[in-house]
C-alpha positions as CSV (number, residue, x, y, z in Angstrom):
1,X,-134.9,100.4,121.9
2,X,-135.4,97.0,123.0
3,X,-133.9,97.2,126.6
4,X,-134.8,93.1,127.5
5,X,-132.5,91.8,124.7
6,X,-129.9,94.3,126.0
7,X,-130.4,92.9,129.4
8,X,-131.1,95.9,131.1
9,X,-131.4,95.9,134.6
10,X,-131.5,98.4,137.3
11,X,-132.4,99.3,141.0
12,X,-132.9,102.9,143.1
13,X,-131.3,104.2,146.4
14,X,-133.6,106.6,147.5
15,X,-132.3,109.2,150.3
16,X,-134.9,111.0,152.3
17,X,-134.9,113.4,155.0
18,X,-137.0,112.6,157.8
19,X,-139.1,115.7,159.5
20,X,-137.7,115.5,163.3
21,X,-137.5,117.6,165.7
22,X,-133.6,117.0,166.7
23,X,-130.7,115.3,164.4
24,X,-129.5,111.6,164.3
25,X,-126.8,112.1,167.0
26,X,-127.2,115.1,168.6
27,X,-129.8,117.0,170.2
28,X,-129.1,120.0,167.5
29,X,-132.4,121.3,165.5
30,X,-133.0,120.4,161.8
31,X,-133.3,123.7,160.5
32,X,-131.0,125.0,157.5
33,X,-129.5,128.3,157.6
34,X,-128.1,130.7,155.4
35,X,-124.4,130.5,155.3
36,X,-124.0,134.7,156.4
37,X,-125.7,133.6,159.5
38,X,-122.7,131.4,160.6
39,X,-121.1,132.5,163.4
40,X,-117.8,130.6,163.1
41,X,-115.5,128.0,161.0
42,X,-112.5,125.8,161.2
43,X,-111.0,123.6,158.5
44,X,-109.8,120.0,158.6
45,X,-107.7,117.7,156.6
46,X,-109.0,114.4,155.5
47,X,-107.2,110.6,155.6
48,X,-108.6,107.4,154.7
49,X,-108.4,104.9,157.5
50,X,-107.3,101.3,157.4
51,X,-110.6,99.0,157.8
52,X,-110.8,95.8,159.9
53,X,-109.0,93.7,157.4
54,X,-106.0,96.1,156.8
55,X,-107.5,97.7,154.0
56,X,-108.4,101.2,152.4
57,X,-111.4,101.6,150.3
58,X,-110.1,102.3,147.0
59,X,-112.8,104.9,146.4
60,X,-111.6,106.5,149.3
61,X,-107.7,105.8,148.1
62,X,-108.9,108.2,145.1
63,X,-110.1,110.7,146.7
64,X,-106.8,111.2,148.4
65,X,-104.5,111.6,145.0
66,X,-104.8,115.3,146.0
67,X,-104.8,116.8,149.4
68,X,-107.6,119.2,150.1
69,X,-107.9,121.6,153.0
70,X,-112.0,121.9,153.7
71,X,-113.3,124.4,155.5
72,X,-116.7,124.2,157.6
73,X,-119.3,127.0,158.2
74,X,-121.1,126.5,162.1
75,X,-124.2,128.2,163.4
76,X,-125.6,128.6,167.2
77,X,-127.6,125.7,165.9
78,X,-124.5,123.2,165.6
79,X,-122.5,121.8,168.5
80,X,-119.6,119.9,168.7
81,X,-120.6,116.7,167.7
82,X,-121.5,117.6,164.2
83,X,-117.6,119.2,164.6
84,X,-116.3,116.0,165.9
85,X,-115.0,117.4,168.7
86,X,-117.4,115.4,171.2
87,X,-118.9,111.7,170.9
88,X,-122.4,111.1,169.4
89,X,-125.6,110.8,171.8
90,X,-127.6,107.6,171.5
91,X,-129.6,107.5,168.4
92,X,-132.6,110.0,168.0
93,X,-135.9,107.4,169.0
94,X,-138.0,109.7,166.9
95,X,-135.8,109.2,163.6
96,X,-135.9,104.9,164.5
97,X,-139.7,105.3,164.9
98,X,-140.3,107.0,161.5
99,X,-137.8,104.6,159.8
100,X,-139.8,101.3,161.4
101,X,-142.9,103.1,160.5
102,X,-141.5,103.5,156.4
103,X,-140.4,100.0,156.8
104,X,-143.7,98.6,157.8
105,X,-145.4,100.4,154.9
106,X,-143.4,97.8,152.4
107,X,-144.0,94.8,154.6
108,X,-140.1,94.4,156.3
109,X,-139.1,92.4,158.8
110,X,-136.9,94.8,161.2
111,X,-133.3,93.7,162.7
112,X,-133.6,92.5,166.2
113,X,-130.8,95.0,167.0
114,X,-129.7,98.5,165.1
115,X,-126.4,98.4,165.0
116,X,-124.8,101.8,163.9
117,X,-121.9,101.6,161.4
118,X,-119.2,103.9,160.3
119,X,-119.4,104.4,156.5
120,X,-116.0,105.7,154.8
121,X,-116.7,109.4,153.1
122,X,-113.8,111.7,153.0
123,X,-114.9,113.9,150.1
124,X,-115.1,116.6,152.8
125,X,-119.1,116.1,153.0
126,X,-118.2,115.2,157.0
127,X,-116.1,116.5,159.7
128,X,-115.2,112.9,160.9
129,X,-114.3,111.7,157.3
130,X,-116.9,109.1,158.2
131,X,-121.1,108.9,157.4
132,X,-123.1,107.2,160.3
133,X,-125.2,104.4,158.9
134,X,-127.7,102.0,160.5
135,X,-129.8,98.6,159.3
136,X,-133.2,98.8,160.3
137,X,-135.6,96.4,158.4
138,X,-135.1,94.1,155.2
139,X,-137.1,92.2,152.8
140,X,-139.7,94.9,151.2
141,X,-141.9,94.1,148.4
142,X,-143.4,96.6,145.6
143,X,-146.5,96.1,143.5
144,X,-144.7,95.4,140.6
145,X,-143.5,92.6,142.2
146,X,-140.1,93.9,142.9
147,X,-138.4,94.0,146.1
148,X,-137.4,96.7,148.7
149,X,-133.9,95.0,149.9
150,X,-133.2,97.3,152.8
151,X,-133.9,100.3,154.8
152,X,-130.9,102.4,157.0
153,X,-131.1,105.4,158.9
154,X,-128.2,107.5,157.9
155,X,-127.0,111.0,159.1
156,X,-127.3,113.7,156.3
157,X,-124.2,114.7,154.9
158,X,-122.8,118.6,155.1
159,X,-124.4,120.7,152.5
160,X,-121.4,121.5,150.1
161,X,-121.3,125.7,149.8
162,X,-118.1,125.7,147.1
163,X,-115.6,123.0,146.2
164,X,-113.8,122.4,149.6
165,X,-116.4,124.5,151.7
166,X,-119.3,123.1,153.5
167,X,-121.9,124.1,155.6
168,X,-122.6,121.7,159.2
169,X,-126.4,123.1,159.4
170,X,-127.6,120.3,157.3
171,X,-124.9,117.7,158.7
172,X,-126.5,115.1,160.9
173,X,-130.5,115.3,160.0
174,X,-131.8,112.0,159.9
175,X,-132.6,110.1,156.7
176,X,-133.4,106.9,155.1
177,X,-131.9,105.3,152.8
178,X,-133.7,102.5,150.8
179,X,-132.8,100.6,148.4
180,X,-134.5,98.3,145.9
181,X,-133.0,94.7,144.5
182,X,-132.1,95.2,140.6
183,X,-136.1,94.1,139.5
184,X,-136.5,97.3,137.1
185,X,-135.9,96.7,133.5
186,X,-137.2,99.4,131.6
187,X,-136.5,103.2,131.8
188,X,-140.3,103.9,132.5
189,X,-140.4,100.7,135.7
190,X,-137.7,102.9,137.1
191,X,-139.0,106.3,137.2
192,X,-142.5,104.8,138.4
193,X,-141.0,102.8,141.3
194,X,-139.3,106.0,142.4
195,X,-142.8,107.6,142.1
196,X,-144.1,104.9,144.3
197,X,-141.4,104.6,146.7
198,X,-141.3,108.4,147.3
199,X,-145.6,108.4,147.5
200,X,-145.1,105.7,150.6
201,X,-142.7,108.7,152.2
202,X,-144.9,111.3,152.0
203,X,-147.6,109.2,153.4
204,X,-145.8,109.2,157.0
205,X,-146.2,113.0,157.2
206,X,-142.5,112.7,158.2
207,X,-140.3,113.5,156.0
208,X,-139.1,116.9,154.7
209,X,-140.3,118.6,151.7
210,X,-138.5,120.6,148.6
211,X,-135.8,120.6,146.4
212,X,-132.5,118.7,148.1
213,X,-134.6,116.8,150.6
214,X,-135.0,113.6,148.4
215,X,-132.0,112.3,146.0
216,X,-132.2,109.4,144.0
217,X,-128.9,107.1,143.4
218,X,-129.8,104.9,140.1
219,X,-127.7,101.3,139.8
220,X,-127.6,100.8,136.2
221,X,-125.9,97.7,133.9
222,X,-127.0,96.0,130.6
223,X,-125.6,92.8,129.1
224,X,-121.6,92.7,128.8
225,X,-121.5,96.2,130.7
226,X,-120.9,96.8,134.7
227,X,-123.1,98.0,137.0
228,X,-122.7,101.9,137.0
229,X,-124.4,103.8,140.1
230,X,-125.4,107.1,139.7
231,X,-125.6,109.5,142.3
232,X,-128.0,112.6,143.1
233,X,-130.8,112.2,140.6
234,X,-132.9,115.4,142.1
235,X,-135.9,115.1,139.1
236,X,-138.2,112.4,139.3
237,X,-138.9,113.7,135.7
238,X,-135.2,112.8,134.6
239,X,-135.0,109.8,135.8
240,X,-136.1,107.8,133.0
241,X,-134.0,109.7,130.6
242,X,-130.9,109.2,132.8
243,X,-131.3,105.4,132.4
244,X,-131.6,105.9,128.7
245,X,-128.4,107.6,128.5
246,X,-126.7,105.5,130.4
247,X,-127.7,102.7,128.6
248,X,-126.6,104.4,125.7
249,X,-123.2,105.2,127.2
250,X,-122.3,101.8,128.0
251,X,-123.3,100.5,124.3
252,X,-121.1,103.0,123.1
253,X,-118.3,102.2,125.0
254,X,-118.9,98.2,123.9
255,X,-118.7,99.2,120.4
256,X,-115.6,101.3,121.3
257,X,-114.2,98.4,122.6
258,X,-114.9,95.9,120.0
259,X,-112.9,98.8,117.3
260,X,-109.9,99.1,119.4
261,X,-109.6,95.4,119.7
262,X,-110.0,94.9,116.1
263,X,-107.5,97.8,115.4
264,X,-105.3,96.1,117.7
265,X,-105.0,99.1,119.7
266,X,-102.9,99.7,123.1
267,X,-101.7,102.0,126.0
268,X,-98.3,103.1,125.6
269,X,-95.6,103.0,128.5
270,X,-94.5,106.3,130.0
271,X,-95.8,109.6,129.1
272,X,-93.6,112.1,127.0
273,X,-92.4,115.7,127.9
274,X,-93.4,118.1,125.3
275,X,-93.4,121.2,127.0
276,X,-90.7,122.6,124.8
277,X,-92.9,121.9,121.6
278,X,-95.5,124.5,122.8
279,X,-93.0,127.1,123.5
280,X,-95.0,130.3,121.8
281,X,-98.3,128.7,121.7
282,X,-101.4,130.9,121.6
283,X,-103.1,128.5,123.8
284,X,-104.0,130.4,126.9
285,X,-103.7,127.2,129.0
286,X,-100.9,126.0,127.5
287,X,-98.9,129.2,127.8
288,X,-99.1,129.3,131.3
289,X,-98.5,125.6,132.4
290,X,-94.9,124.6,133.9
291,X,-95.5,121.2,132.2
292,X,-97.0,119.9,129.5
293,X,-96.9,116.0,128.6
294,X,-98.3,113.6,126.0
295,X,-99.9,110.6,126.4
296,X,-100.0,108.8,122.8
297,X,-102.5,106.2,122.5
298,X,-101.8,104.3,119.2
299,X,-104.9,103.0,117.4
300,X,-107.3,105.3,119.3
301,X,-107.5,108.0,116.3
302,X,-111.2,109.1,116.1
303,X,-112.5,106.9,119.2
304,X,-111.3,109.4,122.0
305,X,-113.6,112.0,120.4
306,X,-116.5,109.9,119.7
307,X,-119.9,110.5,121.5
308,X,-121.2,108.5,124.5
309,X,-124.1,110.1,125.7
310,X,-125.3,113.9,124.6
311,X,-122.9,116.3,125.0
312,X,-120.3,113.6,126.8
313,X,-117.1,112.0,124.7
314,X,-114.6,109.5,125.3
315,X,-112.4,112.6,126.2
316,X,-114.7,113.8,128.3
317,X,-114.5,110.3,130.6
318,X,-110.5,110.5,130.2
319,X,-110.4,114.2,131.2
320,X,-113.1,113.6,134.4
321,X,-110.2,111.1,135.4
322,X,-107.3,113.5,134.9
323,X,-109.1,116.2,137.1
324,X,-109.1,113.9,139.8
325,X,-105.4,115.0,140.0
326,X,-106.3,118.8,139.8
327,X,-106.0,119.8,136.4
328,X,-108.2,121.4,134.8
329,X,-108.6,118.9,131.7
330,X,-107.2,117.6,128.4
331,X,-106.4,118.0,124.8
332,X,-106.6,114.9,122.2
333,X,-105.8,115.0,118.5
334,X,-109.2,114.1,117.9
335,X,-110.6,117.5,118.8
336,X,-107.7,119.4,117.8
337,X,-106.6,122.0,116.0
338,X,-108.8,124.1,118.4
339,X,-108.3,126.2,121.6
340,X,-105.6,128.0,120.2
341,X,-103.2,125.1,119.1
342,X,-102.5,125.5,115.9
343,X,-102.2,122.4,112.7
344,X,-98.6,122.7,113.0
345,X,-98.6,122.3,116.6
346,X,-100.7,119.2,116.1
347,X,-98.1,117.8,113.2
348,X,-95.1,118.7,115.3
349,X,-96.5,116.7,118.3
350,X,-97.6,113.8,116.4
351,X,-94.2,113.6,114.4
352,X,-92.1,113.9,118.1
353,X,-94.4,111.6,119.7
354,X,-94.1,109.2,116.6
355,X,-98.3,109.1,116.0
356,X,-99.8,107.7,112.7
357,X,-103.4,108.5,111.1
358,X,-104.4,105.4,113.6
359,X,-103.4,107.6,116.7
360,X,-104.4,109.6,119.0
361,X,-102.3,111.6,121.7
362,X,-104.1,113.2,124.6
363,X,-102.1,116.5,126.1
364,X,-102.1,117.1,130.0
365,X,-100.8,120.4,131.5
366,X,-100.0,121.6,134.9
367,X,-97.3,121.5,137.7
368,X,-95.0,118.6,136.9
369,X,-96.6,116.2,139.9
370,X,-100.5,117.4,138.7
371,X,-99.5,116.8,135.1
372,X,-97.9,113.5,136.0
373,X,-100.8,112.1,138.2
374,X,-103.3,113.4,135.2
375,X,-101.2,111.6,132.3
376,X,-101.5,108.0,134.5
377,X,-104.7,108.6,134.7
378,X,-105.2,109.4,131.3
379,X,-104.0,105.5,130.7
380,X,-105.8,104.2,133.3
381,X,-108.7,104.8,131.8
382,X,-107.4,104.2,128.3
383,X,-106.6,100.4,129.5
384,X,-110.3,100.5,130.9
385,X,-111.3,101.3,127.2
386,X,-109.9,98.3,126.1
387,X,-112.0,96.3,128.5
388,X,-115.4,98.0,128.1
389,X,-117.3,99.4,130.7
390,X,-115.8,100.3,134.2
391,X,-117.4,99.8,137.2
392,X,-117.7,103.5,138.8
393,X,-120.1,106.0,140.7
394,X,-120.9,108.9,138.6
395,X,-123.0,112.1,139.0
396,X,-126.1,113.4,137.6
397,X,-125.7,116.0,134.9
398,X,-127.7,118.7,133.5
399,X,-130.3,117.2,131.2
400,X,-130.0,113.5,132.0
401,X,-125.8,112.7,131.3
402,X,-123.3,111.9,133.7
403,X,-119.5,112.1,134.6
404,X,-117.2,110.3,136.7
405,X,-117.5,110.5,140.6
406,X,-114.9,108.0,141.7
407,X,-114.7,103.7,141.9
408,X,-117.5,101.8,143.8
409,X,-117.1,101.5,146.8
410,X,-115.9,98.2,148.6
411,X,-116.7,96.3,151.3
412,X,-113.6,97.8,153.1
413,X,-115.5,101.1,153.3
414,X,-117.6,99.9,156.1
415,X,-116.5,99.3,160.4
416,X,-118.4,99.4,163.4
417,X,-119.0,102.6,165.2
418,X,-118.1,102.0,168.9
419,X,-119.7,105.1,170.6
420,X,-123.1,104.4,169.9
421,X,-125.2,101.8,171.7
422,X,-127.3,99.3,169.8
423,X,-130.4,99.7,169.9
424,X,-133.1,96.6,170.1
425,X,-136.4,96.4,168.0
426,X,-138.8,94.5,170.0
427,X,-142.0,92.8,168.9
428,X,-143.9,95.3,171.1
429,X,-142.0,98.2,169.8
430,X,-142.9,96.7,166.0
431,X,-146.4,96.3,166.6
432,X,-147.0,99.5,168.3
433,X,-145.9,101.3,165.1
434,X,-148.8,102.8,163.6
435,X,-149.4,102.4,159.4
436,X,-150.3,105.9,158.0
437,X,-152.9,105.9,155.1
438,X,-151.5,105.9,151.5
439,X,-151.7,108.9,149.6
440,X,-153.2,107.4,146.7
441,X,-155.8,106.1,150.2
442,X,-156.5,108.9,150.8
443,X,-156.9,110.7,147.2
444,X,-159.7,108.1,146.6
445,X,-161.5,108.8,150.3
446,X,-161.6,112.8,149.4
447,X,-163.3,111.7,146.1
448,X,-165.7,109.7,148.2
449,X,-166.5,111.2,151.1
450,X,-166.1,115.1,149.8
451,X,-167.2,115.1,146.7
452,X,-163.5,116.1,145.1
453,X,-162.8,115.1,141.6
454,X,-160.3,112.6,141.3
455,X,-157.8,115.4,139.9
456,X,-158.2,117.9,142.7
457,X,-158.6,115.1,145.0
458,X,-155.2,113.6,144.3
459,X,-153.6,117.2,143.7
460,X,-154.4,118.3,147.3
461,X,-153.2,114.7,148.7
462,X,-150.0,114.7,147.4
463,X,-149.8,118.5,148.1
464,X,-147.3,120.1,151.0
465,X,-150.8,121.9,152.0
466,X,-152.4,118.6,152.6
467,X,-152.4,119.3,156.5
468,X,-153.7,122.7,156.2
469,X,-156.6,121.3,153.8
470,X,-157.7,118.8,155.9
471,X,-157.7,121.9,158.8
472,X,-159.8,123.4,156.7
473,X,-162.2,121.1,156.4
474,X,-162.2,120.4,159.6
475,X,-163.2,123.5,160.8
476,X,-165.7,123.8,158.1
477,X,-164.8,125.1,155.0
478,X,-166.3,123.9,152.0
479,X,-164.2,121.3,150.5
480,X,-163.9,122.6,147.0
481,X,-163.1,126.0,148.3
482,X,-160.5,125.1,150.3
483,X,-158.5,122.4,147.7
484,X,-159.2,125.2,145.0
485,X,-157.5,127.9,147.0
486,X,-155.0,125.9,148.0
487,X,-153.4,124.1,145.3
488,X,-155.0,126.7,142.2
489,X,-155.3,130.2,143.7
490,X,-151.7,130.0,145.6
491,X,-150.1,128.6,142.6
492,X,-151.4,130.9,140.7
493,X,-150.7,133.9,142.6
494,X,-147.2,132.6,143.0
495,X,-147.0,132.3,139.2
496,X,-147.6,136.1,139.1
497,X,-145.2,137.3,141.7
498,X,-146.9,137.0,144.8
499,X,-144.7,136.3,147.9
500,X,-147.5,133.5,148.9
501,X,-144.8,132.0,151.5
502,X,-145.6,135.0,153.5
503,X,-148.9,133.8,154.0
504,X,-149.0,132.3,157.4
505,X,-151.8,128.8,157.6
506,X,-153.9,130.5,160.5
507,X,-154.2,133.6,157.4
508,X,-154.9,131.7,154.8
509,X,-157.4,129.6,157.1
510,X,-159.3,133.2,158.0
511,X,-159.7,134.0,154.6
512,X,-161.6,130.8,153.9
513,X,-163.6,131.2,157.1
514,X,-164.2,135.0,156.1
515,X,-165.8,133.6,152.7
516,X,-167.9,130.8,154.5
517,X,-169.3,133.5,157.0
518,X,-170.0,135.7,154.1
519,X,-167.7,138.3,154.8
520,X,-166.4,138.1,151.2
521,X,-167.0,136.5,147.9
522,X,-165.3,133.4,147.0
523,X,-164.1,135.2,144.0
524,X,-162.3,137.9,145.9
525,X,-160.0,135.2,147.5
526,X,-156.5,136.0,145.3
527,X,-157.4,139.5,145.9
528,X,-157.4,139.5,149.9
529,X,-154.7,137.0,149.9
530,X,-152.3,138.9,147.8
531,X,-153.5,142.1,150.4
532,X,-152.3,139.6,152.9
533,X,-149.2,138.7,151.3
534,X,-147.7,142.1,151.1
535,X,-148.6,143.0,155.0
536,X,-152.1,143.5,155.3
537,X,-154.2,142.4,158.4
538,X,-156.5,139.8,156.7
539,X,-159.3,142.3,158.0
540,X,-157.8,145.4,156.7
541,X,-157.8,143.3,153.2
542,X,-161.3,142.5,153.1
543,X,-162.2,145.9,153.9
544,X,-160.0,147.7,151.6
545,X,-159.4,145.1,148.8
546,X,-163.0,144.5,148.5
547,X,-165.4,147.1,150.2
548,X,-168.8,144.9,150.7
549,X,-171.6,145.5,147.8
550,X,-174.9,145.9,149.1
551,X,-178.0,144.2,148.1
552,X,-179.1,147.2,146.6
553,X,-176.0,148.5,145.0
554,X,-175.8,145.2,142.9
555,X,-179.3,145.5,141.5
556,X,-178.5,149.0,141.0
557,X,-175.6,147.8,139.1
558,X,-177.0,145.0,137.2
559,X,-179.9,147.4,135.9
560,X,-178.1,149.6,134.4
561,X,-175.6,147.0,132.4
562,X,-179.2,145.6,131.7
563,X,-180.3,149.2,130.3
564,X,-177.0,149.6,128.2
565,X,-178.0,146.0,126.9
566,X,-181.7,146.0,126.2
567,X,-181.7,144.7,122.8
568,X,-179.3,142.1,123.2
569,X,-181.2,141.1,126.3
570,X,-184.7,141.0,123.8
571,X,-182.5,139.5,121.4
572,X,-181.8,136.4,123.5
573,X,-183.9,136.2,125.6
574,X,-182.7,134.1,128.9
575,X,-179.9,132.9,126.8
576,X,-178.2,136.4,127.5
577,X,-177.6,135.7,131.3
578,X,-174.3,133.6,130.3
579,X,-172.7,136.6,128.7
580,X,-174.2,139.2,131.0
581,X,-172.7,137.1,134.4
582,X,-169.2,138.0,132.9
583,X,-170.0,141.8,132.5
584,X,-171.3,142.1,136.2
585,X,-168.2,140.0,137.4
586,X,-166.0,142.0,136.2
587,X,-167.7,145.0,137.9
588,X,-168.5,143.8,140.9
589,X,-164.6,142.3,141.3
590,X,-165.5,139.6,143.8
591,X,-167.0,141.8,146.2
592,X,-170.3,139.6,145.9
593,X,-170.8,135.8,145.3
594,X,-171.2,134.9,141.9
595,X,-174.4,133.0,143.1
596,X,-175.7,135.9,144.3
597,X,-175.1,137.7,141.2
598,X,-176.6,135.0,139.0
599,X,-180.1,135.2,141.0
600,X,-180.2,138.8,141.0
601,X,-179.1,138.7,137.3
602,X,-181.9,136.2,136.4
603,X,-184.7,138.3,138.3
604,X,-183.5,141.6,136.8
605,X,-183.7,139.8,132.9
606,X,-186.8,138.4,133.8
607,X,-188.1,141.7,134.8
608,X,-186.8,143.1,131.8
609,X,-188.8,140.8,129.4
610,X,-192.3,141.0,131.3
611,X,-191.7,137.2,132.6
């Protein structure tokens, strides 16, 4: 696909949790909890407030179409700030220092004073109805010539348990929001930039790791399309595919627009009550609906069911809008008869609505209020199809396709937080922020100074085990042994079902030291770690899992193996060493270092050959 011809423009917003001791605006720890550890809960209804301009943000207004009762879980590690029952504490200076470190790594300029703002969010993810955010720095650089526009320090949202239930343990954890300019013009460039920013963030050593600790939002548009923000892309490998699919979607919507205009398609006025038409229907959904409304769409036949992305159609987008009113979805004549609705019912529906072969009809059902709301939403989305691509915030689906979330927020979303004092960024403070070594530079240093090959060096530099690796090397462990154990052996054990998460850093270090002291062969490390993960002490695991083999016992074992294969040894001579090495190593099972085995084997082969 020629993305330059299509005029693709994309930018990224990366949200990364910081690994600080305390939350951003209270002194609670940043530890995550299991939902069954909660010690209380409460409920809230959220409504949007007007901005200083007297306006209600359009995204928040849409969230209020259905009044919802949100439930929140509390813990012994949360406080009244998360419950919005107490004013926030001053901004956490530790979190601000990490944000400034990141800003320096991107060569940004700090703002003179950090002012906290409130960002309207009433989807239930915050008890107060807003998220606190603060601009920290602007004007950064990317290696590809692009720009990092801003870095903000924000409080993390509450974690969603189900549709209307949230856990407060995550609420308030500091995170940075890094926003690039729309400087990216291919799907691959978007993914590469996300990877680079992620590398810079991890270079600080002060960001949380694991699923959910980093999220990418992508802003995408093409020529004649519109800006669409895709929220919550967590898998780096899916970023490029997500961009491709959004380009495909916008192209499809523009093609649908052109065809609708050629047909003279339109959106009719009022929805039609067709509840009586479906009395006696076999459709399990329609038979229990209090009200069924039909939305005629003249000129839309065949286009409501046209695919816009893999697994998604224009009808799917109408259904997304309708669900905002609390209904389960829609039916449309491009997909009927199906779902228990017969061809006869479809024919009666078309006749009742006066729909011809070029027309489509959409059905919505539910309570009278919800059905009426959903019908209006279908009409709204259908009218947008006549214009082309609507500006939207969309959420990521499995595989890289997306679904509608809400309109893009406007300027009315932000207003000042008056409970938090501004923080001054002095020149002295800015200059005192240390610059950590980038992980890419660290990997090169490991190759140059420690002799690691480039692949291993990069693996350990980007690994969560980097601090443990550096500690092991500082304590005298061989870099190659420590590296292979931490990035290779642990991964293989985990894939084999060993509970490696039970291994403490101190235990892994003790095993590595035991190898260096000659108490156990390096080949026995997997066996020993498996035993330790099962609950044994390191000493017991070494003693019981791999009892030591004396030199005399090793020589006796080698002599026995050579005796059984004497003909092979005499035929191959010294070349028999390699094949026999594997035989002996299987027998000793890690109780002797491979180097010692090789030396004994070579000596005994020489004796057998009379050398």
